[in-house]
N, C-alpha and C positions, 0 to 999 in steps of 0.2 A: 482867782476871781470867781471861777465857776462854783467852787465850794461855798463861798459866801452867799451866793444867790440860790443855792439848792433848797434851803428851807422855804423860801418865798415861792420858788417854782413848784415845789412839791405841794404846797398849800393851794396854789392857783390850779394846778392840775387836778387835785383831789376835789376841789370845789367846782371847777368849770366843766371838765370833760365828762364826768358822769351825767351831767345835765345838758348834754349837747342838744337834745330835742327841744329844750326850752330857750336856748340862747339864739341870738341872731348871728349866724355864721354862714360861710359858704366854702366850698372846695372849688379851687380854680387853678389854672396854670399860670396865674400871675398874682403878685402881691398887691394889696391895697396900700402898701407903704405906711402902715401904722405900726404901733408897738405891739399890736395883737395880730400880726400876720406871721404865720409860722410855715417854713418850708420843710418838706419831707422828701427824701430821695425817691421813695416809692411807698406802696401800701405796706409792705413788710416793715419798713422803717417806722411808719406811723403806728402799726400794731405793736411793734417792739416798745415804742415810746409809751403807749397806753398801758401795756402790761407791766411797766415799772411801777405803776400806781394803782392798778385795778385789774380785775379779772376780765378777760375778753373771750367770749364764747365764740365757737366756730360759726354760729348763726349770725353773730354780729359782724364777723369778718366778711361773710358772704354778703350781708347787707351793704357793707361799705364797698365791696367789689362792684356790686350792682349799681350803687349810687354813682361811683366813679365812671362806670360804663355809660350810664344815662347822661352824664355830663361830657361825654366824649373824651374822658381822661383815661390814660393807660395806667393799669395797676403797677407796671414795672417802670414808670417814668415819674419824675418829680411832680409835685403839686403843692399848693399852699392851702392852709386852713386859715381863713380870714374871719376875724370877729369884728362886728360893727360896733362902733363907739356910740 
């Protein structure tokens, strides 16, 4: 089943994630229980996910680390990326 969804997911990721600064989204320790709430095990998992579809620079990883810290989220713990409908 995962292989059938891969083209759709690839297109969603290529379209949405490079434009994160213009989308309504948040990082939190809980899900909004929508179809656009994604759980990641930790920051490394999220970066690995992003790197499958785009280049991620060290400066961008540092920015995400700082953003998570500002939200009182640990980089080694799970978090959700929630997109608003």
